[in-house]
Each structure stands twice: as C-alpha cells, then as structure tokens.
C-alpha positions in Angstrom: -10.2 -4.5 5.0 -14.0 -5.1 4.6 -16.1 -3.7 2.7 -18.2 -2.7 6.0 -15.2 -1.0 7.4 -14.4 0.4 3.9 -18.4 2.0 3.5 -18.1 3.7 6.9 -14.6 5.3 5.9 -15.4 6.3 2.4 -18.7 7.6 3.7 -17.3 10.3 6.3 -14.9 11.1 3.6 -17.6 12.5 1.2 -18.9 13.5 4.2 -16.2 15.7 4.4 -15.8 17.1 1.1 -20.0 17.5 0.6 -19.7 20.3 4.7 -17.7 21.7 2.4 -18.8 22.0 -0.5 -22.0 23.0 0.5 -19.8 26.1 1.6 -20.2 27.4 -1.3 -23.7 26.2 -2.1 -25.9 27.7 1.4 -28.4 28.8 -0.7 -29.2 25.6 -2.7 -32.6 23.9 -1.6 -33.0 20.6 0.0 -28.8 21.0 0.1 -28.7 17.9 3.6 -31.3 15.6 1.6 -29.6 15.7 -1.8 -26.0 15.6 0.1 -26.6 12.5 2.0 -28.2 10.7 -1.1 -24.5 11.5 -2.6 -22.5 10.6 -0.1 -24.6 7.0 0.2 -23.7 6.2 -3.2 -20.5 7.7 -3.7 -19.7 5.2 -0.5 -21.8 2.2 -2.9 -19.9 3.1 -6.0 -16.3 2.6 -3.7 -17.3 -0.4 -2.2 -18.2 -1.9 -5.9 -14.9 -0.4 -7.7 -13.1 -1.7 -5.1 -12.2 -5.2 -7.0 -11.1 -2.8 -9.8 -7.4 -1.7 -11.1 -6.6 1.4 -8.5 -6.1 3.9 -11.3 -9.0 3.2 -12.8 -10.6 2.6 -9.8 -9.8 6.3 -8.1 -11.0 7.8 -11.6 -14.3 6.2 -11.4 -15.0 7.2 -8.0 -14.4 10.7 -8.6 -15.7 10.8 -11.9 -19.2 9.4 -9.9 -19.3 11.9 -7.3 -18.4 15.1 -9.5 -21.5 13.5 -12.0 -23.7 12.8 -9.1 -23.2 16.8 -8.0 -23.6 18.1 -11.3 -27.1 15.6 -11.5 -28.7 16.9 -8.3 -27.6 20.3 -8.1 -28.0 21.2 -11.1 -25.1 23.0 -11.2 -23.3 24.3 -14.3 -20.1 22.2 -15.0 -17.3 25.5 -15.0 -17.9 26.4 -12.1 -18.8 23.1 -10.4 -15.1 21.9 -11.5 -13.6 24.6 -9.7 -14.9 23.8 -6.4 -14.6 20.5 -7.1 -11.0 21.5 -7.5 -11.0 24.0 -4.5 -12.0 21.6 -2.2 -10.3 18.4 -3.3 -7.4 20.6 -2.4 -8.7 21.8 0.8 -9.6 18.1 2.1 -6.0 16.9 0.9 -5.0 19.6 2.9 -7.0 18.8 6.2 -5.9 15.4 6.2 -2.4 16.4 5.7 -2.7 18.4 8.8 -4.3 15.1 11.0 -1.8 12.6 9.4 0.9 15.2 10.9 -0.3 16.1 13.9 -0.9 11.8 14.8 2.9 11.3 13.6 3.9 14.3 15.7 2.6 13.3 18.9 0.7 10.1 18.9 2.9 7.9 16.4 2.3 5.1 18.8 -1.0 5.0 17.1 -0.3 4.6 14.1 1.0 1.5 14.6 -2.3 0.2 15.6 -5.1 -1.3 13.6 -5.1 0.6 10.2 -9.1 0.8 10.3 -9.4 2.7 14.0 -6.9 5.1 12.8 -8.0 6.0 9.5 -11.4 6.0 11.4 -10.4 9.0 13.9 -8.6 10.6 11.0 -11.9 11.1 9.0 -13.7 11.4 12.2 -11.7 14.9 12.6 -11.0 15.5 9.5 -14.8 15.8 9.6 -15.6 17.8 13.0 -13.1 20.7 11.4 -15.1 20.2 8.2 -17.9 21.4 10.0 -16.0 23.8 12.0 -15.6 25.6 8.5 -18.9 24.9 7.0 -20.9 26.8 10.2 -18.4 29.7 10.9 -17.8 30.0 6.7 -19.6 33.7 5.4 -21.2 32.4 2.6 -20.8 36.2 1.2 -17.5 37.1 2.1 -16.4 34.5 -0.1 -18.7 34.6 -3.0 -17.3 38.3 -2.9 -13.4 37.0 -2.7 -14.4 34.9 -5.3 -15.4 37.7 -7.6 -12.3 39.9 -6.4 -9.7 36.6 -6.9 -11.3 34.3 -9.6 -8.4 34.7 -11.8 -6.1 33.8 -9.4 -8.7 30.7 -7.9 -8.4 29.5 -11.4 -4.9 29.9 -11.9 -3.8 28.0 -8.7 -7.0 25.5 -8.2 -6.2 24.1 -12.2 -2.4 23.1 -10.8 -2.6 22.9 -7.0 -6.1 19.8 -8.3 -3.3 17.8 -10.5 -0.6 18.1 -7.5 -3.6 16.6 -4.9 -4.8 13.6 -7.4 -1.5 12.7 -7.1 -1.4 12.7 -4.0 -4.6 11.6 -2.9 -4.2 8.4 -5.7 -1.0 8.1 -3.5 -1.9 7.8 0.0 -5.0 5.6 -1.3 -3.3 3.1 -2.5 0.2 3.3 -1.1 -0.3 4.4 2.5 3.1 3.7 3.7 5.2 5.5 1.4 3.2 7.9 1.6 3.6 8.2 5.5 7.6 7.4 4.8 7.8 10.1 2.8 5.4 12.7 4.1 7.7 15.6 4.6 9.0 15.2 0.9 4.9 15.6 0.1 4.6 18.8 1.7 7.9 20.6 0.5 6.5 19.6 -3.0 3.2 21.8 -2.9 5.2 24.7 -1.2 7.8 25.1 -4.4 5.2 24.5 -6.7 2.8 26.8 -4.9 5.9 29.8 -4.5 6.7 29.3 -8.3 2.9 29.5 -9.8 2.7 32.7 -7.1 5.3 34.4 -9.0 4.4 33.3 -12.6 1.0 34.1 -11.8 2.9 37.9 -10.8 4.3 38.0 -13.3 1.3 36.8 -16.2 -0.9 39.4 -13.9 1.1 42.2 -14.1 1.1 41.4 -18.3 -2.7 41.6 -18.9 -2.5 45.3 -16.5 -0.3 46.3 -18.9 -1.4 45.3 -21.6 -5.6 46.5 -20.5 -3.8 49.9 -20.0 -2.5 49.9 -22.9 -5.7 49.0 -24.4 -7.4 51.2 -22.7 -5.0 54.8 -23.9 -5.3 53.4 -27.3 -9.1 54.0 -27.1 -9.4 57.2 -25.7 -5.9 58.9 -26.8 -7.7 59.8 -30.0 -10.2 61.0 -28.0 -8.3 63.8 -26.1 -6.6 64.7 -29.1 -9.8 65.7 -30.2 -10.5 67.7 -27.3 -7.5 69.7 -26.9 -8.2 69.7 -30.7 -11.8 71.4 -30.2 -9.7 73.6 -27.0 -7.6 74.7 -30.2 -11.0 75.9 -32.5 -12.7 77.2 -29.7 -9.5 79.9 -28.6 -8.8 80.7 -32.2 -12.7 81.5 -32.4 -12.2 84.2 -29.6 -11.2 86.0 -31.5 -13.1 85.9 -33.8 -15.7 86.8 -30.9 -13.9 89.9 -30.2 -13.9 91.1 -34.0 -17.7 90.2 -33.9 -18.2 92.4 -30.5 -16.3 95.4 -32.2 -18.3 95.0 -34.6 -21.2 95.1 -33.5 -20.7 98.0 -30.7 -19.7 99.7 -33.9 -23.0 99.4 -36.7 -25.5 99.2 -33.6 -27.8 101.8 -32.2 -27.0 103.0 -28.9 -30.5 102.1 -28.3 -30.3 98.3 -28.6 -26.5 97.9 -28.4 -26.2 96.6 -25.1 -29.6 94.2 -25.9 -28.0 92.8 -28.4 -24.6 92.4 -27.1 -26.1 90.6 -23.8 -27.7 88.6 -26.1 -24.4 87.6 -28.9 -22.6 86.4 -25.4 -25.5 84.7 -23.7 -25.2 82.7 -27.0 -21.7 82.2 -26.6 -21.6 81.4 -22.7 -23.8 78.4 -23.9 -22.4 76.9 -26.7 -19.0 76.9 -24.2 -20.7 75.3 -21.8 -20.2 72.2 -22.4 -16.5 72.5 -23.1 -16.2 73.8 -19.8 -17.7 71.7 -17.7 -15.8 68.6 -19.5 -12.3 70.3 -18.8 -13.3 70.6 -14.9 -14.0 66.6 -14.4 -10.4 65.4 -12.9 -10.6 61.7 -14.7 -9.4 61.9 -17.4 -11.7 58.7 -18.4 -14.7 60.2 -17.6 -14.0 63.3 -19.0 -13.1 61.4 -22.5 -16.6 59.2 -22.0 -18.9 62.2 -21.2 -17.5 64.0 -24.2 -17.5 61.4 -26.5 -21.5 60.7 -25.6 -21.8 64.6 -26.2 -20.7 64.3 -29.1 -23.0 61.4 -29.7 -26.2 63.6 -28.4 -25.7 66.0 -30.3 -25.6 64.0 -33.6 -28.5 62.0 -32.5 -31.2 64.8 -31.0 -30.5 63.4 -27.0 -30.7 65.7 -24.7 -27.6 64.8 -22.4 -27.0 65.9 -18.8 -24.5 65.1 -16.7 -23.2 66.4 -13.1 -20.2 65.3 -11.7 -19.4 66.2 -8.3 -16.3 66.3 -6.4 -13.1 64.5 -7.0 -14.0 61.3 -9.0 -11.8 59.2 -7.2 -13.3 56.2 -7.7 -12.0 52.7 -6.8 -11.7 51.4 -10.7 -8.9 50.8 -12.8 -9.0 52.7 -15.5 -9.9 49.8 -18.0 -12.6 48.9 -15.1 -14.1 52.3 -15.1 -14.6 52.3 -18.7 -16.1 49.1 -19.0 -18.5 50.4 -16.5 -19.6 53.7 -17.9 -19.7 52.6 -21.8 -21.8 50.0 -20.6 -24.7 51.5 -19.1 -24.2 54.7 -21.2 -24.5 52.7 -24.4 -27.2 50.8 -23.1 -29.1 54.3 -22.3 -28.5 55.9 -25.6 -30.0 52.2 -27.4 -33.1 52.6 -25.3 -33.6 56.0 -25.7 -32.7 55.7 -30.0 -35.0 53.0 -30.0 -38.0 54.5 -28.9 -40.9 55.7 -30.0 -41.2 58.3 -27.3 -40.5 62.1 -27.8 -38.7 63.0 -25.4 -35.0 61.2 -25.5 -32.9 62.1 -22.1 -30.1 60.4 -20.9 -28.1 61.2 -17.5 -24.9 60.4 -15.7 -25.1 61.7 -12.2 -21.2 60.8 -10.2 -21.7 62.1 -6.8 -20.8 61.1 -2.8 -24.1 60.8 0.2 -21.9 61.1 3.2 -18.9 59.3 2.6 -20.2 56.7 -0.2 -19.8 57.0 -3.8 -23.2 57.3 -5.6 -23.2 57.0 -9.4 -26.5 57.1 -11.9 -27.5 56.7 -14.8 -30.6 56.8 -16.9 -33.0 57.1 -19.8 -36.6 58.3 -21.1 -38.5 55.3 -23.2 -40.2 52.6 -22.9 -39.8 50.4 -19.2 -37.9 46.7 -19.1 -40.1 44.1 -18.8 -41.6 42.8 -16.2 -39.8 39.6 -17.3 -36.6 40.6 -18.2 -36.0 42.5 -14.6 -34.4 39.6 -13.0 -32.7 38.1 -15.6 -30.5 41.2 -17.5 -27.4 40.9 -15.5 -27.4 37.3 -16.9 -24.6 36.0 -18.5 -25.8 35.7 -22.2 -29.2 37.3 -21.8 -30.0 40.0 -24.1 -33.7 41.4 -25.8 -31.6 42.9 -28.4 -30.5 40.5 -32.0 -27.5 39.8 -33.0 -24.4 38.0 -31.9 -22.0 38.0 -28.8 -24.2 40.5 -26.9 -25.4 39.6 -23.1 -22.3 40.4 -21.0 -22.4 43.9 -20.9 -24.5 44.4 -17.5 -22.8 41.1 -16.3 -19.7 42.5 -16.9 -20.9 46.0 -15.2 -22.4 43.5 -12.1 -19.0 41.9 -12.1 -16.7 44.5 -11.9 -18.9 46.1 -9.2 -19.5 43.9 -7.0 -15.9 42.4 -7.3 -15.5 46.0 -5.0 -18.0 44.7 -2.5 -20.5 46.9 -4.1 -23.9 46.7 -5.4 -26.2 47.6 -8.8 -29.7 48.3 -8.4 -32.3 48.7 -10.9 -34.9 51.3 -10.5 -37.6 53.3 -11.6 -38.7 57.2 -11.4 -40.3 59.9 -13.1 -40.5 57.5 -16.7 -37.1 57.1 -16.7 -34.9 53.7 -16.2 -32.7 54.5 -13.5 -29.2 52.2 -13.1 -27.7 53.2 -9.6 -24.1 51.9 -8.4 -23.0 52.8 -4.9 -19.6 52.7 -3.3 -17.7 52.6 -0.1 
C-alpha cells in the first residue's frame, strides 16, 4: 500500500480517535483546530515510521499521538493516560464490531481491494464516532467518571494492555487476525468477567476496611458520650438532693425563685446532651459531640440544627470526611481570626425533597483570588505538608452523588452549602 493511501487511512483512524477523545473534553477551547492539527501531523508520523521495525513503529506512533495531545491540550498526564486508554478500548471495540459485521453480512467485500475495505471500515468508524460525540452528554460522563473512577482505572489498565496487543496484531498480521477473530472476542470476554470478579472482591475488602477504620475512629467518641450520660444520670441524685436541701433551708418567700433558677441552670447544661442523643445518625451525633467539646475548650459558640431523620446518601466514612473537613476548616477559621465573635454553625434539614447541609463560620472572608481555587487538589493557604486536599475530597464525594457544593457569604459568615436530591 503506497504512502498516499496509508495517509488517508491513518487520517480517518486518528480522526475517529480524536472525535471520541473530545467527548471527554467538550469544554476545551479551540478543540477543532487543535484536533485537526494533531490528526494531520500524527498521520505524517505514521507514514514516516512505516519503514521502521513493526513493534517499534507501533510504539512510536501512539507515543507521538499521546504527547501531541499532552502538549496541545496541556492535560495532566494522569487524566490523559486514563482517557487515552479508554479511547483505545472504545476504538478497538468499534473496529471489531465493524469487522464482524462485514465478515457476517458482506464476506465477499473483504476479498476485494484491501484499501477499499479499510477505507469503508474507517468511514463507518468515523461516522459511529461522530454519533457518539454528538449525543454523549459531557455532564453525565463527568458524573459517571467521578462515581466510578476506581472501577474505570482498574478496567482501563487491564483492557488497554489487551487492546494494544490486539491492535498490533490487527495492524501487522491482519489476515491471521481475521481468521481467528472469534478467539480475539472470546479472550476479552473471559478477561472482563475475571476482572469483574476480582474487582468486586477488592471493592468489598476496601469497604470493610473503611468501615472498620470509621468504627475505630468513633467507637471511643460513642463510649465517651455514653460515659457522659451515665455520669449525668448519677448527678441527678445530687441535683435532687440539692433541690431538697434548698426547700429545707430557703425562706418560703424566695424558695420558688431559687428552685426555678437552679432548674433553669440545670436545663441549660443538659440541653446539648439531650439534642445529641435525639440525633438518629450515629456518625453525625459523634461528630457533633466531638465539636461541642472542642468548642467549649476553645471558647467558640457552636450551634447546630438537625431536622428530620438525617438519612443522608453518603456511606458512613464519606459522611465523616465531608462533615469533619468542613467543620475543621470552620473551626480553624474562627480560631485564627482576629474577630472576637467566634461562631460556627451546622444545619442539616430538608427543603421539599432535597436534603440541605450548611456549615458556616464568622471570621475573615476567603480572598477573592482564592475563591476559584479552594476546591483544587493541593491548593491551600495554610502552612505545612499534606494540606489542600480536604475541600477537594469533599467536592469529589459530593459530586459523585450528582450534587454540588457552593460557597457563599451572608451576614459576615462564610457558608458552604450542599444540596442533595
């Protein structure tokens, strides 16, 4: 096959690849011009490397395509490798589908000119890629990636290895590939099923591990809460004795006022404990109990309102990560504030059928230049290593459930709001 024909086939094949890649990058600026640039120069590289040893040629061609996308679109290598691998898998599946259709329904066509056969196959592939590009929802794909990112990474790494081997065989040993195409289909099916089993096993182990870590974290808090309840139950005897003594020693004229004042002070001390014990969600109760004690130690006014049964969609360890990160940031903000008014609040309630979580604090507002960056991984205004991942993790967890976290400023308070449907 001459260079002219090779260029046309490569141009169409890389064109299909870039169409599919742009499904994941619809918000990139000037993506059309950049994609055409990549397609054209990658096709030229394919022609130039056509005279090199086959395995090396295959490696150089796809390495150039990977680096061209990296440089042109300025993508992070981690996300680029994931997207690149997934597109290779999708392209491989489309090409296998087209080959099988041709082989089943128009076998005589495959016996004709190889160039015509490959040209038609690539045209069909680019049409299918165009349909996927037009109808695929960027938002839904983004949410799906956030929800299933561990699974996607796991499967893409495994399937990419297989697809690279299959692609190499298809490109350089086409006739052997076509003769054994059923075998090449059976292998990935078995491969996927085996990976599904292993992945589910691994995910269950991870869930158990996180649940145990969560239990270890909050078991002492729950024990402390129960101990506090027992201590207060014991104190009731002393309070009753005190009331009895007041009745004996106080003048009749001031007896009623004295007892009322004493019981009022007692009600105030028991109010927080009673509210915490009424919270249905154990994780929420443990977190609030922790923060109530921290607020007392640091002279912070901490208020909370929990409405309804507190049935949140998060797993326990996710709920812990979301609430603790936001509350820790709020407490840090008021502790480091020069403002004498140190207030933090947590509200969990319902608006229509939506659960609303609000966490706010007084203190200095976030700088305008930092607002757009606070949810970025690794970004922080605090000193020290391993910082800047709290809000990023919160955003990742929240968005994996199709929800959003918003930042607002009201009445000298910085407020983070989460709306869950």
